[in-house]
N, C-alpha and C positions, 0 to 999 in steps of 0.2 A: 504494500500500500504506500502511495506517495504521501509526503508530508502535506499538511494543510497549505492550501493557497487560498487567498481571499480576494474577492472582487464581486461586483454586482453582476448578476446574471444578465447577459445581453448587453452589458455596459463595457466601457473601456476601463476595466477595473484595475486596481492596484494589486500587485502579485506579491504575496509573502513567500518568496522563494528566490534562490540565486538566479541571476539572469546572465551569468558568464559561464564559460567552460570550467569543468571541474576535473578531479583526478580521473585517470584513465579507467580505473576499475568501476567508476560510477558514471562514466561519460555517456554511454549509449542511452541508458534510461533517462538521464538528465537532458540530453540533446533531443530525445524524442519528445519529452514534455515541453521543451523550449520551442520546438517547431509547432506543436499543437497549441501552446499558449499564444504564440504570435498570431496564428491563424484565427484562433477563437476571439481574441481581443481586438485584432486589427482588421479582420476580414480577409477577403480574397487577395492572394498574392501569387506571384510567379515563383518558381524555384530560385531564380536569381535574386528576387526580392528577399526571400527567406534567408539566403546565404548572407546577404548584405546586412540584414537587420539582426540576425542572431550571432553573426561572427563565425559561423560554421563554414566549412569549405563547401563548394558546390557538389563535390562528389558525396560528402556526408549527407547533405540535404537531399540529393537525388536518391540515395539508398534509403533514407528514412521515409521519404514520401512514397516510394514504391512499396515499402512495407506497410505503411498506413493505408494506402489505397487497397492493397490486398486484404487488409483486415476490415475494410468498409468504414474506416474512420475518417478518411479524406476522399474527396471527389475532385475530378477535373471538371472545370466549368466551361472550358473552351478558350479560344484565343482572345487576348486582350485587344480592345479597339485601340488602334494606334495609327497616327499619320506618318510615323517614321517608315523609311524604306526597310525592306527585309521582312523575314518571317516574324509575325508577332508572337510574343511569349504566351504560353498556356497558363491560365489562372487556375489555382487550386484553392480549396477551402475545406474547413471542417464539414463533414456530412451532417449538417444541422437537422435534417429530418430523419436521419437513419436510426436514432435512438430516442427513447424517452425515459424519464425518471419518475419514481413514486416518492413523494414526500409525505411523512406522517407527523402530526403534531399532537402529542399526548398531554400537553400542558394545561388545556382548558378544563374547567371544573365540570361542565355539564355534557361535553361532547368530545369524541375523538374526531379529529379533522384530518383529511387527506386529500391529495391531488395528484394527478398525472401532469408532469411538467416537461416541456420540450427543452432542448439544449440552449435555447435562447431565453428561457425563463417564462415562456407563455404557459398559462394554465390551459391544459387540454380538456381535463375532466375533473370533477370534484365528487367526493363522497364523504358523508359524516355518519357516525354511529352515536346515538345517545348513550352517555356513560352510565347514568342511573345508579351511581354509587358502586359500580362494579370494581373489584380489586383482585389482587392475587392471580392465581392461575386462570380464573375466568376472564380477567382483563387481558392476559396474554392471548387467550383464544380470540378475543375481540380484535386485538391488534392484527393477528394473522388473518382473520376474516376480512377486515377492512383492506388490508394490503391485497388480498386475493380479489376482492371486488374491484379495486382500482386496476389491478393487472388485467382483468377482463375488459376494461374500458380503454386500455392503451391501444394505440393505432400503429405502434412501431415496437421493435424489440426493446426490452428494458435494459438500460445501462446499469441500474442498481436501485436500491431502496434506501432512503435516508430517514431515520427516525429520531425525532427530538423528544426527550422525556425528562420530566423532573427527576432529581436525584443525582447520586454519584455514579458515574459510568466509567468503567475501566477501558483500556484500549481494545480489549477483546469483545466489547459490546455487551458485557455483563453489567446489569444494573445492581451495583453493590448495595445500595440503600435508597429507597424511595418510600418513606413511611406513608405518605398520602395515597400511594397506589398499592400498598400492601406487598411491596416487593423487597426481598432481601436476597442478594446473590442470584438474581433472575437472569439466566442466559438468553436474553432477548434476541440478540443478533443470531445466535446459533439456531434458536427455535424458528424464527421467521425465515432464515435462509434455508433451513431443512425443508420447510413446507413450500416455499415459493421457488427455490432453485435458482436464485439470482443473488449477486453480491448485496450484502446488507451492511449499512453503516449506522451505528447508534451513538448518540452523544447527548450530553445534557442540553436541554432545550434553550437555555440562555446562551450557552456556548455556540449553538447553531445560529441563534438569532443575531449574535454579534458579528458572525461571518457576513450575513446579508447586510446588516446595517453599515458595517465598515465599507463595503463596496459601494454603497449608495451615498456615503459621506465624502469628506475631504481627505480621508486617509490618515488623520491624526490619531493620537491616543484616545481611547474610548472606553467608557464603562457603560454597559447596558444592563438595566434591571428589568427582569421579566416577572410580571406579577400576574398570576393566574391561579391554578390549583394550589401552587405554592409561591415562594419568592426565591429567585435565584439571580445571579449576576454573571455576565460574560465580560471579559476584560481583554483589551488589546493594548499592549504597552511596547513602544519601540518597534512597532510593525509586526509584533508576534502575539498570537493568542497565549494567554496565561492559563495553564491547565492545573499546575501544581503537582508535586511529587506523589501525592496520594489521590490525584485526579479530582480533588474537591475544591479547587480554587473557585471562588464565586458562590460557594454554598453558604450564603448569608441568611438563609431562611430559618436556620436553627441556631442562630446567635441570640442568646437571651438579652433582651433590651431593658436596661434599668434594673433597679433593685426592689421594685414594688410588686413582686410576684407576677401578676398579670394573668391573662387567660390561659387555659389549658391548651397545649399544642398536641397534634396528632402523634408526636414522638414521645409523649408522656411527661414532658417538662412544662413548666409554666413560663410565660413571658417571651417565648421565641418570636422573632420578627414575623413569621408566618401567622402566628396566632393573632397578631395585630393587623397585618396588612394583606394577607391572601384574599383573593376574591370571595371565596365562600364565607369567610369570617366577616368581611365588610358587608356583603350582601345581607347576611343574617342580621347584623347590627342595624343596618339601614331599614330593613323591614320591621324590626322591633320598634325603632324610633317612629316610623310612620304610623304603625298601629297605635302607638301611644300619643299620637297627635303632636309630635315634636316640631314638625315643620322644617323649613330650610335651615334654621339656626342649628337644630339638633343634627341634621345631616352634615353640615359643614364642620361641626365640632368632632364628629366621628372621623371624618376624612382628614381633618387637620391633625388629630392625634395619631392616626396611622402614618401620615406623612412625616410627622415629627419623629416617630420611632424609626422610620427608614433613614431619616437624616442623621440620627444618632449613630446608626450602624455605619453609614457611608462616610461620616466625617473623618475618622482615622484613616480610612482607605485613601480618601482624597488628599489628606495631609501627607501621607507617606509617599504617594505616587505622583502627586501634582497633576492629576488628570484634569483637563479643562472642560471636558464634555461628558455629561451624563444623559443617557437616553432612557426614557421609560417606555416599556412595552406592556400593554394590557388594555382593559376597557377604558376608553377615553372618558366615558361618563363618570367614572370613579376617580381617575388619576389626573385629569386636566381641570384644575380649579383649586379648591381648598387644599387638596392633597399635595399638588405640585408646589403651591406657595409655601406650605409648611416645610417641605423638604428643602427648598431654597433658603428659607429663613434659618433653619436649623444648621445647614451647612455653613452659612456665612457667620453665624453666631459661634460656631465651634471650631472654626479654622481661622488662620491669619488672613485678614481681608486682602492685604497686598499681594499675597501669594496666589490668591484665587479671584483676583479682580475680574478676570475674563471667564469665570465659571459660567457654563451654559447648561441648563437643564431643559430638556424638551421631550415631547412625545415622538415616537418613531414615525417616520414618513411611510413606512411599509405596511402599516395597518395589521390586520389579523393574520396576514399571510407570511409574516416575517420568519417564523420557524420553518414553514414549508419551503421558503426560498433558501434559507440557510441549509436545510437538508439537501436541496439540490446542489448547492455549492459544494457540500461535503462529498457527495457522490462524484461530481465532476473532478474534484481534486483527487479523490481516492482512485478513481478508475482511469482518468486520463492525465492527471497532473495539471489540470487547467482550472481556471476560475473565471 
């Protein structure tokens, strides 16, 4: 499997990988990815264009292109239109309609979401399954069923399946811990791959979301907070995703916030950030306030307190890393307003203002599809080495 590469699907994305030649023992795989990445991000090119832009020799490019055409990954488009004398060069490109990707988002509280996505990031088909409180082995079965349903709707061979899930996920695609989903050491990648027969990539949902968001932004350091069934964060610093030695970087949902005990969390402790700010908790609190006739003031108070608790957790992270941009991903109706304002106020009150004068907190521009698009980026990176 190739290392992560980041960029927006269908965009001229930034690539988190070397772009120069490497050691001979790694050269062929790297050069293959370099050719594919150049075509994917820049569009149709001649073989001579590729040699010039990648720094590879024409012989190397010619050999790689022949191999990629034989595998169905690259196609010849025909001669370039040119007013120059002589035989025009033949243009080649990624076979953009040759494969499709399935993306699954397991982070929502009420529904499992999935889509068939083409190589340029267009949604070809969608399918959802109501979650209805399902956990454990029954949930794994639902994930397999949703993937199978989407595979039946695909109109091209599948390049792979990307799954974004809450919890701690190891490189083998085993969900080591996801309390809200009732999973402990769940071999999700292996189980889905065994039933669908295609490559499967599993990662934390926030880590997948930050892949997509980074490609859509300006390429700077970025902290993305995903609020749904739980609360998690994805982090890119110095152009690289931060995963952590135990694969748990960004697992802020089970950080206990404050010393005032707080509400009971699904993990069994009290006062975890998820117990304050996850969508199910916020929705239940707001429903209770509405039934009690609390009105807008009561609603804002609940959202403000949840935002304040998130700000308390984020402040030391921002202070340590000096990240200038924080992106919120989740229901805009809950997060954009009193919640957002409370996070900003708390961050500014708990960090040195001069160091964070340019701090920006905003909602994602990718809406509810952010994890699905991040899943597609992960499959492209893992299978083709491109983003």
